[in-house]
MMTF fields as JSON, N, C-alpha, C and O atoms, coordinates in Angstrom:
{
  "mmtfVersion": "1.0.0",
  "mmtfProducer": "UNKNOWN",
  "numBonds": 435,
  "numAtoms": 436,
  "numGroups": 109,
  "numChains": 1,
  "numModels": 1,
  "chainsPerModel": [1],
  "groupsPerChain": [109],
  "chainIdList": ["A"],
  "bondAtomList": [4, 2, 8, 6, 12, 10, 16, 14, 20, 18, 24, 22, 28, 26, 32, 30, 36, 34, 40, 38, 44, 42, 48, 46, 52, 50, 56, 54, 60, 58, 64, 62, 68, 66, 72, 70, 76, 74, 80, 78, 84, 82, 88, 86, 92, 90, 96, 94, 100, 98, 104, 102, 108, 106, 112, 110, 116, 114, 120, 118, 124, 122, 128, 126, 132, 130, 136, 134, 140, 138, 144, 142, 148, 146, 152, 150, 156, 154, 160, 158, 164, 162, 168, 166, 172, 170, 176, 174, 180, 178, 184, 182, 188, 186, 192, 190, 196, 194, 200, 198, 204, 202, 208, 206, 212, 210, 216, 214, 220, 218, 224, 222, 228, 226, 232, 230, 236, 234, 240, 238, 244, 242, 248, 246, 252, 250, 256, 254, 260, 258, 264, 262, 268, 266, 272, 270, 276, 274, 280, 278, 284, 282, 288, 286, 292, 290, 296, 294, 300, 298, 304, 302, 308, 306, 312, 310, 316, 314, 320, 318, 324, 322, 328, 326, 332, 330, 336, 334, 340, 338, 344, 342, 348, 346, 352, 350, 356, 354, 360, 358, 364, 362, 368, 366, 372, 370, 376, 374, 380, 378, 384, 382, 388, 386, 392, 390, 396, 394, 400, 398, 404, 402, 408, 406, 412, 410, 416, 414, 420, 418, 424, 422, 428, 426, 432, 430],
  "bondOrderList": [1, 1, 1, 1, 1, 1, 1, 1, 1, 1, 1, 1, 1, 1, 1, 1, 1, 1, 1, 1, 1, 1, 1, 1, 1, 1, 1, 1, 1, 1, 1, 1, 1, 1, 1, 1, 1, 1, 1, 1, 1, 1, 1, 1, 1, 1, 1, 1, 1, 1, 1, 1, 1, 1, 1, 1, 1, 1, 1, 1, 1, 1, 1, 1, 1, 1, 1, 1, 1, 1, 1, 1, 1, 1, 1, 1, 1, 1, 1, 1, 1, 1, 1, 1, 1, 1, 1, 1, 1, 1, 1, 1, 1, 1, 1, 1, 1, 1, 1, 1, 1, 1, 1, 1, 1, 1, 1, 1],
  "groupList": [{"groupName": "MET", "atomNameList": ["N", "CA", "C", "O"], "elementList": ["N", "C", "C", "O"], "formalChargeList": [0, 0, 0, 0], "bondAtomList": [1, 0, 2, 1, 3, 2], "bondOrderList": [1, 1, 2], "singleLetterCode": "M", "chemCompType": "L-PEPTIDE LINKING"}, {"groupName": "GLN", "atomNameList": ["N", "CA", "C", "O"], "elementList": ["N", "C", "C", "O"], "formalChargeList": [0, 0, 0, 0], "bondAtomList": [1, 0, 2, 1, 3, 2], "bondOrderList": [1, 1, 2], "singleLetterCode": "Q", "chemCompType": "L-PEPTIDE LINKING"}, {"groupName": "ALA", "atomNameList": ["N", "CA", "C", "O"], "elementList": ["N", "C", "C", "O"], "formalChargeList": [0, 0, 0, 0], "bondAtomList": [1, 0, 2, 1, 3, 2], "bondOrderList": [1, 1, 2], "singleLetterCode": "A", "chemCompType": "L-PEPTIDE LINKING"}, {"groupName": "ASP", "atomNameList": ["N", "CA", "C", "O"], "elementList": ["N", "C", "C", "O"], "formalChargeList": [0, 0, 0, 0], "bondAtomList": [1, 0, 2, 1, 3, 2], "bondOrderList": [1, 1, 2], "singleLetterCode": "D", "chemCompType": "L-PEPTIDE LINKING"}, {"groupName": "LYS", "atomNameList": ["N", "CA", "C", "O"], "elementList": ["N", "C", "C", "O"], "formalChargeList": [0, 0, 0, 0], "bondAtomList": [1, 0, 2, 1, 3, 2], "bondOrderList": [1, 1, 2], "singleLetterCode": "K", "chemCompType": "L-PEPTIDE LINKING"}, {"groupName": "SER", "atomNameList": ["N", "CA", "C", "O"], "elementList": ["N", "C", "C", "O"], "formalChargeList": [0, 0, 0, 0], "bondAtomList": [1, 0, 2, 1, 3, 2], "bondOrderList": [1, 1, 2], "singleLetterCode": "S", "chemCompType": "L-PEPTIDE LINKING"}, {"groupName": "THR", "atomNameList": ["N", "CA", "C", "O"], "elementList": ["N", "C", "C", "O"], "formalChargeList": [0, 0, 0, 0], "bondAtomList": [1, 0, 2, 1, 3, 2], "bondOrderList": [1, 1, 2], "singleLetterCode": "T", "chemCompType": "L-PEPTIDE LINKING"}, {"groupName": "ILE", "atomNameList": ["N", "CA", "C", "O"], "elementList": ["N", "C", "C", "O"], "formalChargeList": [0, 0, 0, 0], "bondAtomList": [1, 0, 2, 1, 3, 2], "bondOrderList": [1, 1, 2], "singleLetterCode": "I", "chemCompType": "L-PEPTIDE LINKING"}, {"groupName": "GLY", "atomNameList": ["N", "CA", "C", "O"], "elementList": ["N", "C", "C", "O"], "formalChargeList": [0, 0, 0, 0], "bondAtomList": [1, 0, 2, 1, 3, 2], "bondOrderList": [1, 1, 2], "singleLetterCode": "G", "chemCompType": "PEPTIDE LINKING"}, {"groupName": "PHE", "atomNameList": ["N", "CA", "C", "O"], "elementList": ["N", "C", "C", "O"], "formalChargeList": [0, 0, 0, 0], "bondAtomList": [1, 0, 2, 1, 3, 2], "bondOrderList": [1, 1, 2], "singleLetterCode": "F", "chemCompType": "L-PEPTIDE LINKING"}, {"groupName": "PRO", "atomNameList": ["N", "CA", "C", "O"], "elementList": ["N", "C", "C", "O"], "formalChargeList": [0, 0, 0, 0], "bondAtomList": [1, 0, 2, 1, 3, 2], "bondOrderList": [1, 1, 2], "singleLetterCode": "P", "chemCompType": "L-PEPTIDE LINKING"}, {"groupName": "LEU", "atomNameList": ["N", "CA", "C", "O"], "elementList": ["N", "C", "C", "O"], "formalChargeList": [0, 0, 0, 0], "bondAtomList": [1, 0, 2, 1, 3, 2], "bondOrderList": [1, 1, 2], "singleLetterCode": "L", "chemCompType": "L-PEPTIDE LINKING"}, {"groupName": "ARG", "atomNameList": ["N", "CA", "C", "O"], "elementList": ["N", "C", "C", "O"], "formalChargeList": [0, 0, 0, 0], "bondAtomList": [1, 0, 2, 1, 3, 2], "bondOrderList": [1, 1, 2], "singleLetterCode": "R", "chemCompType": "L-PEPTIDE LINKING"}, {"groupName": "VAL", "atomNameList": ["N", "CA", "C", "O"], "elementList": ["N", "C", "C", "O"], "formalChargeList": [0, 0, 0, 0], "bondAtomList": [1, 0, 2, 1, 3, 2], "bondOrderList": [1, 1, 2], "singleLetterCode": "V", "chemCompType": "L-PEPTIDE LINKING"}, {"groupName": "GLU", "atomNameList": ["N", "CA", "C", "O"], "elementList": ["N", "C", "C", "O"], "formalChargeList": [0, 0, 0, 0], "bondAtomList": [1, 0, 2, 1, 3, 2], "bondOrderList": [1, 1, 2], "singleLetterCode": "E", "chemCompType": "L-PEPTIDE LINKING"}, {"groupName": "ASN", "atomNameList": ["N", "CA", "C", "O"], "elementList": ["N", "C", "C", "O"], "formalChargeList": [0, 0, 0, 0], "bondAtomList": [1, 0, 2, 1, 3, 2], "bondOrderList": [1, 1, 2], "singleLetterCode": "N", "chemCompType": "L-PEPTIDE LINKING"}, {"groupName": "HIS", "atomNameList": ["N", "CA", "C", "O"], "elementList": ["N", "C", "C", "O"], "formalChargeList": [0, 0, 0, 0], "bondAtomList": [1, 0, 2, 1, 3, 2], "bondOrderList": [1, 1, 2], "singleLetterCode": "H", "chemCompType": "L-PEPTIDE LINKING"}, {"groupName": "TRP", "atomNameList": ["N", "CA", "C", "O"], "elementList": ["N", "C", "C", "O"], "formalChargeList": [0, 0, 0, 0], "bondAtomList": [1, 0, 2, 1, 3, 2], "bondOrderList": [1, 1, 2], "singleLetterCode": "W", "chemCompType": "L-PEPTIDE LINKING"}, {"groupName": "TYR", "atomNameList": ["N", "CA", "C", "O"], "elementList": ["N", "C", "C", "O"], "formalChargeList": [0, 0, 0, 0], "bondAtomList": [1, 0, 2, 1, 3, 2], "bondOrderList": [1, 1, 2], "singleLetterCode": "Y", "chemCompType": "L-PEPTIDE LINKING"}],
  "groupTypeList": [0, 1, 2, 2, 3, 4, 4, 5, 6, 7, 8, 4, 9, 10, 11, 12, 11, 0, 10, 5, 13, 4, 12, 14, 2, 14, 14, 9, 5, 12, 1, 14, 8, 13, 5, 11, 15, 1, 9, 7, 15, 13, 2, 13, 2, 14, 4, 11, 5, 12, 11, 1, 16, 3, 12, 17, 13, 2, 5, 12, 2, 4, 10, 3, 10, 2, 12, 6, 2, 12, 2, 11, 2, 7, 11, 3, 12, 3, 15, 8, 15, 14, 10, 3, 10, 8, 3, 14, 11, 10, 14, 8, 18, 13, 5, 7, 12, 9, 5, 10, 14, 18, 14, 4, 5, 2, 8, 6, 14],
  "groupIdList": [1, 2, 3, 4, 5, 6, 7, 8, 9, 10, 11, 12, 13, 14, 15, 16, 17, 18, 19, 20, 21, 22, 23, 24, 25, 26, 27, 28, 29, 30, 31, 32, 33, 34, 35, 36, 37, 38, 39, 40, 41, 42, 43, 44, 45, 46, 47, 48, 49, 50, 51, 52, 53, 54, 55, 56, 57, 58, 59, 60, 61, 62, 63, 64, 65, 66, 67, 68, 69, 70, 71, 72, 73, 74, 75, 76, 77, 78, 79, 80, 81, 82, 83, 84, 85, 86, 87, 88, 89, 90, 91, 92, 93, 94, 95, 96, 97, 98, 99, 100, 101, 102, 103, 104, 105, 106, 107, 108, 109],
  "secStructList": [7, 7, 6, 6, 6, 1, 7, 7, 7, 7, 7, 7, 7, 7, 7, 7, 7, 7, 2, 2, 2, 2, 2, 2, 2, 2, 2, 2, 2, 2, 6, 6, 6, 1, 7, 2, 2, 2, 2, 2, 2, 2, 2, 2, 2, 2, 2, 2, 2, 2, 2, 2, 2, 2, 2, 6, 6, 1, 1, 1, 7, 7, 7, 7, 2, 2, 2, 2, 2, 2, 2, 2, 2, 2, 6, 6, 1, 7, 7, 1, 7, 7, 7, 7, 6, 6, 7, 1, 7, 6, 6, 6, 7, 7, 7, 4, 4, 4, 1, 2, 2, 2, 2, 2, 2, 6, 6, 7, 7],
  "xCoordList": [24.203, 23.231, 22.369, 22.126, 21.765, 21.415, 19.777, 19.602, 18.738, 17.225, 16.905, 16.205, 17.065, 16.287, 17.159, 16.823, 17.677, 18.131, 17.131, 16.653, 17.14, 16.364, 14.963, 14.318, 14.308, 12.61, 12.548, 13.401, 11.483, 11.029, 10.382, 9.379, 10.521, 9.412, 7.937, 8.183, 6.689, 6.043, 5.519, 5.13, 5.513, 5.094, 3.876, 3.146, 3.129, 2.176, 2.012, 2.664, 0.784, 0.564, -0.772, -1.673, -0.548, -2.033, -3.082, -2.863, -3.835, -4.515, -6.186, -7.211, -5.755, -7.256, -7.911, -7.627, -8.887, -9.602, -10.794, -11.374, -11.375, -12.725, -13.543, -13.167, -15.12, -15.91, -16.437, -16.935, -16.515, -17.428, -16.075, -16.39, -14.632, -13.868, -14.162, -14.619, -13.476, -13.192, -14.778, -14.796, -15.751, -16.986, -16.936, -17.282, -16.49, -16.44, -15.497, -15.71, -13.994, -12.957, -13.632, -13.618, -14.064, -14.881, -15.807, -15.503, -16.469, -17.445, -17.052, -17.475, -15.84, -14.994, -14.286, -13.376, -13.978, -12.904, -13.571, -13.08, -15.609, -16.049, -16.11, -15.545, -16.977, -16.773, -15.51, -15.702, -14.638, -13.234, -12.821, -12.112, -13.689, -13.439, -12.095, -11.388, -11.519, -10.176, -10.498, -11.151, -9.654, -9.474, -9.153, -8.181, -9.976, -9.563, -8.53, -8.385, -7.323, -5.404, -5.443, -4.941, -5.632, -5.156, -5.505, -4.616, -6.784, -7.199, -6.516, -5.979, -6.492, -5.628, -3.878, -3.288, -3.683, -2.22, -1.979, -1.156, -3.097, -3.378, -3.132, -2.054, -4.375, -4.53, -3.235, -2.623, -2.739, -1.283, -0.058, 0.833, -0.544, 0.74, 0.805, 1.747, -0.91, -1.167, -0.845, -0.266, -1.219, -0.684, 0.692, 0.78, 1.778, 3.301, 3.301, 3.862, 3.031, 3.189, 2.903, 3.618, 1.66, 1.176, 2.304, 3.265, 2.603, 3.508, 4.973, 5.522, 5.404, 7.091, 6.703, 7.569, 5.431, 5.709, 5.309, 5.459, 4.75, 5.12, 6.423, 6.892, 7.222, 8.53, 9.721, 10.87, 9.235, 9.752, 9.211, 9.858, 8.271, 7.71, 8.713, 9.361, 8.533, 9.303, 10.677, 11.406, 11.038, 12.747, 13.166, 14.26, 12.412, 12.97, 12.849, 11.837, 14.239, 14.26, 13.376, 13.263, 12.821, 11.677, 12.299, 13.449, 11.291, 11.254, 11.855, 11.538, 12.757, 13.461, 12.685, 12.115, 12.579, 11.335, 11.714, 11.035, 13.402, 13.939, 13.478, 12.76, 14.36, 14.399, 12.759, 12.531, 11.88, 10.199, 9.992, 9.395, 10.384, 10.131, 10.311, 9.461, 11.554, 12.145, 11.614, 11.503, 11.346, 10.547, 9.27, 9.044, 8.297, 7.007, 7.145, 6.102, 8.485, 8.403, 8.814, 8.262, 9.828, 9.284, 8.573, 8.731, 7.203, 6.261, 5.251, 4.26, 5.298, 4.531, 5.212, 4.429, 6.022, 6.607, 5.866, 5.777, 5.518, 5.133, 5.742, 6.484, 5.52, 6.479, 5.815, 6.35, 4.563, 3.826, 3.152, 2.217, 3.253, 2.21, 0.884, 0.781, -0.161, -1.762, -1.81, -1.141, -2.981, -3.162, -3.909, -4.569, -3.83, -4.601, -5.872, -6.334, -6.504, -8.071, -8.223, -7.467, -9.597, -9.675, -8.857, -9.139, -7.842, -6.806, -6.839, -5.883, -7.727, -7.846, -8.676, -9.422, -8.061, -8.494, -9.897, -9.912, -10.876, -11.722, -12.055, -11.16, -13.132, -13.025, -12.927, -13.998, -12.356, -12.192, -11.497, -11.824, -10.454, -9.649, -8.667, -7.803, -8.581, -7.609, -6.445, -6.906, -5.131, -4.637, -4.643, -4.566, -4.71, -4.839, -3.593, -3.543, -2.379, -1.498, -1.162, -0.125, -1.945, -2.198, -3.314, -3.699, -3.739, -4.829, -3.834, -2.808, -4.582, -3.969, -3.842, -2.975, -4.445, -4.767, -3.368, -2.716, -3.11, -2.168, -0.595, 0.256, -0.802, 0.67, 0.828, 1.719, -0.033, -0.162, 0.955, 2.064, -0.019, 0.422, 2.311, 3.149, 2.548, 3.516, 4.083, 5.211, 4.167, 5.104, 5.958, 7.097, 5.048, 5.617, 4.843, 4.778, 4.394, 3.329, 4.128, 3.572],
  "yCoordList": [-16.922, -15.603, -16.491, -17.627, -15.994, -16.626, -16.214, -15.236, -17.117, -17.276, -16.441, -15.864, -15.617, -14.054, -12.996, -11.836, -13.1, -12.335, -11.798, -10.714, -13.132, -13.041, -12.892, -12.834, -12.808, -12.248, -10.619, -9.907, -10.156, -9.074, -8.466, -9.135, -7.498, -7.403, -6.567, -5.683, -6.655, -6.003, -4.964, -5.094, -4.067, -2.621, -2.38, -2.631, -2.024, -1.715, -0.533, 0.163, 0.193, 1.831, 1.696, 1.095, 2.787, 3.085, 4.31, 5.522, 3.815, 4.435, 5.195, 4.716, 6.499, 6.779, 7.595, 8.7, 6.743, 7.092, 7.853, 7.901, 8.548, 9.469, 8.273, 7.267, 8.332, 7.212, 6.969, 5.845, 7.561, 7.348, 6.594, 5.955, 6.838, 6.35, 4.734, 3.837, 4.969, 3.291, 2.249, 1.1, 2.954, 2.185, 1.545, 0.364, 2.213, 2.243, 1.258, 0.416, 1.518, 0.322, -1.302, -2.439, -0.834, -2.058, -2.847, -4.026, -2.523, -2.846, -3.566, -4.6, -2.532, -3.573, -4.119, -4.128, -4.563, -5.71, -6.908, -8.037, -6.339, -7.644, -8.26, -9.341, -7.477, -7.834, -8.617, -9.793, -8.426, -8.625, -10.441, -11.331, -10.348, -11.818, -11.464, -12.449, -10.261, -10.072, -8.968, -7.924, -9.761, -8.451, -6.86, -6.653, -6.056, -4.501, -4.548, -4.265, -4.973, -4.395, -5.27, -4.502, -6.704, -6.815, -5.92, -5.201, -5.613, -4.396, -3.184, -2.825, -2.504, -1.49, -1.894, -1.295, -2.512, -2.982, -2.951, -2.28, -4.036, -3.954, -2.574, -2.185, -1.606, -0.322, 0.302, 0.563, 0.589, 1.191, 0.576, 1.088, -0.619, -1.603, -0.72, -0.219, -0.8, -0.602, 1.273, 1.786, 1.933, 3.146, 3.607, 4.749, 2.757, 2.751, 2.28, 3.138, 1.239, 1.015, 1.874, 2.386, 2.057, 3.387, 4.45, 4.209, 5.49, 6.345, 6.148, 7.021, 4.815, 4.252, 4.352, 4.554, 4.238, 4.054, 5.049, 5.139, 6.07, 7.786, 8.34, 9.068, 7.765, 8.467, 7.688, 8.113, 6.531, 6.105, 6.249, 5.603, 6.738, 7.123, 8.963, 9.32, 9.657, 11.154, 10.963, 11.82, 10.073, 10.027, 9.404, 9.707, 8.63, 7.942, 8.496, 9.041, 8.24, 9.223, 9.269, 8.324, 10.71, 10.935, 9.964, 9.604, 9.786, 8.701, 9.458, 10.624, 8.718, 9.187, 8.881, 7.808, 10.384, 10.254, 8.919, 7.971, 9.422, 8.416, 7.001, 6.198, 6.941, 5.462, 4.511, 3.324, 5.63, 5.518, 5.063, 4.015, 5.695, 5.555, 4.784, 4.399, 3.921, 2.493, 1.523, 0.377, 1.632, 0.636, 0.624, -0.468, 1.467, 1.447, 1.237, 1.08, 1.263, 0.849, -0.785, -1.531, -1.368, -2.727, -3.242, -4.377, -3.054, -3.309, -3.1, -3.825, -2.076, -2.344, -3.278, -3.398, -3.595, -4.335, -6.067, -6.982, -5.955, -6.943, -8.157, -8.341, -9.217, -10.392, -11.756, -12.855, -11.301, -12.434, -13.109, -13.547, -13.423, -14.714, -13.708, -12.525, -14.853, -14.125, -14.365, -15.153, -13.308, -13.746, -14.817, -15.247, -15.423, -16.535, -16.212, -15.115, -17.227, -17.219, -16.401, -16.398, -15.302, -14.25, -13.085, -12.107, -13.085, -12.307, -11.367, -10.625, -11.385, -10.792, -9.202, -9.148, -7.999, -6.857, -5.889, -5.422, -5.876, -5.406, -4.854, -4.259, -4.978, -4.682, -3.096, -2.613, -2.464, -0.814, -0.335, 0.774, -1.036, -0.871, 0.173, -0.237, 1.381, 2.542, 2.49, 2.367, 2.572, 2.813, 4.15, 4.978, 4.349, 6.046, 6.468, 7.696, 5.891, 6.41, 6.923, 7.585, 6.748, 7.236, 8.416, 8.878, 8.834, 9.586, 11.462, 11.739, 12.023, 13.91, 14.087, 14.848, 13.594, 13.986, 13.129, 13.494, 12.016, 11.304, 12.279, 12.823, 12.124, 12.851, 14.05, 14.347, 15.411, 16.307, 15.998, 16.367, 15.262, 14.838, 14.372, 14.645, 13.686, 12.993, 13.529, 13.075, 15.038, 15.891, 15.655, 16.07, 14.77, 14.174, 14.826, 14.131, 15.823, 16.544, 17.168, 17.781],
  "zCoordList": [23.636, 24.265, 25.157, 24.75, 26.614, 27.196, 26.521, 25.793, 26.911, 26.493, 26.849, 26.017, 28.273, 28.747, 28.199, 28.436, 27.861, 27.084, 25.59, 25.253, 24.997, 23.794, 23.828, 22.782, 25.21, 25.34, 25.278, 25.807, 24.598, 24.513, 25.728, 25.974, 26.584, 27.098, 26.644, 25.824, 26.958, 26.767, 27.539, 28.7, 26.973, 27.809, 28.311, 27.352, 29.283, 29.632, 29.639, 30.417, 28.48, 28.583, 28.643, 28.058, 29.939, 30.757, 29.266, 29.242, 28.511, 27.277, 27.873, 28.359, 27.527, 27.673, 26.648, 26.185, 26.406, 25.277, 25.277, 26.362, 24.192, 24.529, 24.533, 23.932, 25.453, 25.494, 24.328, 24.269, 23.424, 22.165, 21.009, 20.004, 21.418, 20.782, 20.878, 20.169, 22.539, 22.944, 22.608, 22.169, 22.916, 22.356, 21.054, 21.032, 19.711, 18.723, 18.248, 17.376, 19.173, 19.093, 19.716, 19.246, 20.703, 21.405, 20.292, 20.106, 19.838, 18.657, 17.546, 17.029, 17.2, 15.995, 16.54, 15.711, 17.231, 18.158, 18.453, 18.439, 18.926, 19.197, 17.901, 17.735, 16.585, 15.166, 15.064, 15.372, 14.829, 14.512, 15.165, 14.696, 16.447, 17.516, 17.984, 18.196, 18.217, 19.085, 20.173, 20.192, 21.159, 22.71, 21.946, 21.22, 22.224, 22.889, 22.43, 21.241, 23.329, 23.171, 22.381, 21.561, 21.492, 20.042, 19.413, 18.958, 19.146, 18.201, 18.121, 17.072, 19.176, 19.405, 18.585, 17.686, 18.978, 18.825, 17.328, 16.705, 16.774, 15.077, 14.798, 14.348, 15.122, 14.476, 14.437, 13.401, 15.923, 15.902, 14.694, 14.015, 14.874, 13.794, 12.308, 11.694, 12.01, 10.425, 10.428, 9.471, 11.377, 11.198, 11.788, 12.239, 11.801, 11.534, 10.647, 9.965, 9.791, 8.586, 7.733, 6.872, 8.02, 6.838, 7.259, 6.528, 8.09, 8.459, 7.569, 6.898, 7.761, 7.225, 5.937, 5.085, 5.592, 3.962, 3.572, 2.353, 4.116, 3.447, 3.438, 2.563, 4.942, 4.774, 3.952, 3.823, 3.455, 2.014, 1.14, 0.316, 0.571, -0.693, -0.847, -1.831, 0.272, 0.34, 0.271, -0.23, 0.66, 0.719, -0.653, -1.127, -1.238, -2.17, -3.662, -4.101, -4.509, -5.396, -7.02, -7.802, -7.189, -8.187, -9.541, -9.795, -10.095, -10.925, -12.216, -12.454, -13.05, -14.598, -15.302, -15.5, -15.979, -17.315, -18.383, -18.778, -18.682, -19.764, -19.399, -19.995, -17.795, -17.683, -17.725, -17.955, -17.401, -17.072, -18.766, -19.01, -19.596, -21.093, -21.5, -22.303, -21.292, -22.192, -21.095, -21.532, -20.121, -19.614, -20.182, -20.705, -20.286, -20.723, -22.646, -23.28, -23.367, -24.442, -24.374, -25.181, -23.367, -23.305, -23.098, -23.547, -22.319, -22.177, -23.213, -23.123, -24.395, -24.942, -26.578, -27.52, -26.646, -27.924, -28.064, -27.246, -29.22, -29.28, -29.402, -30.366, -28.415, -28.255, -29.309, -29.455, -29.924, -30.944, -30.446, -31.117, -29.383, -28.386, -28.156, -27.83, -28.514, -28.327, -26.887, -26.219, -26.427, -24.571, -24.519, -25.465, -23.138, -22.961, -22.966, -22.652, -23.349, -22.853, -21.883, -20.911, -22.075, -20.458, -20.535, -19.844, -21.328, -20.89, -22.106, -22.332, -22.743, -24.356, -23.481, -22.504, -24.458, -23.728, -24.624, -25.763, -23.612, -24.411, -25.794, -26.393, -26.303, -28.013, -28.186, -27.817, -28.458, -28.341, -27.262, -26.84, -26.63, -25.225, -25.604, -26.379, -25.265, -25.409, -24.094, -22.96, -24.252, -22.669, -22.445, -23.353, -21.564, -20.694, -21.001, -20.922, -21.373, -21.603, -22.747, -22.784, -23.945, -25.163, -24.857, -25.931, -24.106, -23.92, -23.428, -22.808, -23.93, -23.93, -22.213, -21.782, -21.573, -19.958, -19.358, -18.379, -20.12, -19.622, -19.968, -19.264, -21.28, -21.539, -21.667, -22.463, -20.883, -20.46, -18.673, -18.286, -18.169, -16.607, -16.726, -15.866, -17.933, -17.675, -18.135, -17.941, -19.248, -19.628, -20.827, -21.039, -21.707, -22.844, -24.133, -25.146, -24.136, -25.165, -26.229, -27.14]
}
């Protein structure tokens, strides 16, 4: 493959922004120390990433309650090791998983 084939072209896109939006974008781009063009590129990339994530979440299989219960049982097992200093749970801590609200939302009542 020739080097010319590997290069991607950068498309120019005339963008019309409302004056108030442009002012805000210019201000934030200055604060970030980047050009307005770079700021808009990053903003569009972030939005696309979020949309792709939302599409992935909507398309993935719903969690299997039995599999989730097995995983939580593994996490609840006592392995006999004491927590490292600083990793202890606060006095009186109770996991939200053992609250009536959680059990109701998880359908485990």
